[in-house]
C-alpha positions in Angstrom: -12.3 1.1 -2.0 -12.6 4.4 -0.1 -11.7 6.5 -3.2 -14.2 4.8 -5.5 -16.9 4.9 -2.9 -16.2 8.7 -2.5 -16.6 9.2 -6.2 -19.9 7.3 -6.3 -21.3 9.1 -3.2 -20.1 12.6 -4.2 -20.3 12.5 -8.0 -17.4 12.0 -10.3 -16.7 15.8 -10.5 -13.4 15.0 -8.7 -12.2 13.2 -11.8 -10.9 15.8 -14.1 -8.9 16.0 -17.3 -5.6 17.9 -17.7 -7.6 20.3 -19.9 -10.3 21.0 -17.4 -8.0 21.2 -14.4 -4.4 21.9 -15.5 -1.4 21.6 -13.3 -0.3 25.1 -12.2 2.6 24.4 -9.9 3.3 24.2 -6.2 1.7 26.8 -3.9 -1.6 27.2 -5.7 -4.9 26.5 -3.9 -7.3 23.8 -4.8 -10.1 25.1 -7.1 -12.2 21.9 -7.6 -15.6 22.8 -8.8 -18.7 20.7 -9.0 -19.3 22.5 -12.4 -16.5 20.4 -14.0 -18.0 17.9 -16.5 -16.2 14.6 -15.6 -14.7 12.5 -18.4 -16.2 9.4 -16.8 -19.0 8.5 -14.4 -18.2 5.9 -11.8 -21.2 4.0 -10.7 -19.7 0.8 -9.2 -16.5 -0.9 -8.5 -15.3 -4.5 -7.9 -12.4 -5.5 -5.8 -10.3 -8.3 -7.3 -7.7 -9.9 -5.1 -5.3 -11.5 -7.5 -2.4 -12.1 -5.1 -0.3 -14.8 -6.7 -2.8 -15.5 -9.5 -2.0 -13.4 -12.7 -4.7 -15.3 -14.6 -7.4 -13.9 -12.2 -6.2 -10.4 -13.0 -6.4 -11.2 -16.8 -9.9 -12.5 -16.5 -11.1 -9.5 -14.4 -9.6 -7.2 -17.0 -11.4 -9.0 -19.8 -14.7 -9.0 -17.9 -14.7 -5.6 -16.2 -12.5 -3.5 -18.5 -10.0 -0.9 -17.3 -8.7 -1.3 -13.8 -6.5 0.3 -11.2 -3.9 -1.6 -9.3 -2.7 -1.0 -5.8 0.4 -2.4 -4.1 0.8 -2.9 -0.4 4.3 -1.3 0.0 4.4 -1.7 3.8 6.3 -5.0 3.6 10.1 -4.7 4.3 10.8 -6.4 1.0 9.4 -3.3 -0.8 11.6 -0.7 1.1 14.4 -0.9 -1.5 12.4 -2.0 -4.5 13.4 -0.2 -7.7 11.5 -0.4 -11.0 13.9 -0.7 -13.9 12.5 -0.3 -17.4 14.5 -2.3 -19.9 14.4 -1.2 -23.5 13.7 -3.8 -26.2 16.4 -4.0 -28.8 
C-alpha cells in the first residue's frame, strides 16, 4: 500500500523502463529524475486479500487487470522455502 500511495502522491516518475533508467552496476549513485516520462500512470490501487481463496484472486485479475502480489515471509514455514521450476516434457 505504501509504495502505491507514494507513486500516486509523488507522480509515477519513479516507475522507469530499462531503456530510460538502465542498470549500470553496483556503486553508482541514484540519478532519478522527474523528467523521466513514466511508462504508466498509477492513479489508484485496490488491495485484494485472497488468503486461501484462489478464485478471489482470479476474479480480481479479470476485473482490475494486472496486479502485483506480496508474500508475508515472516512465518517460520517460509524460512527454508525453495521455488523449484519444473520443466514440462
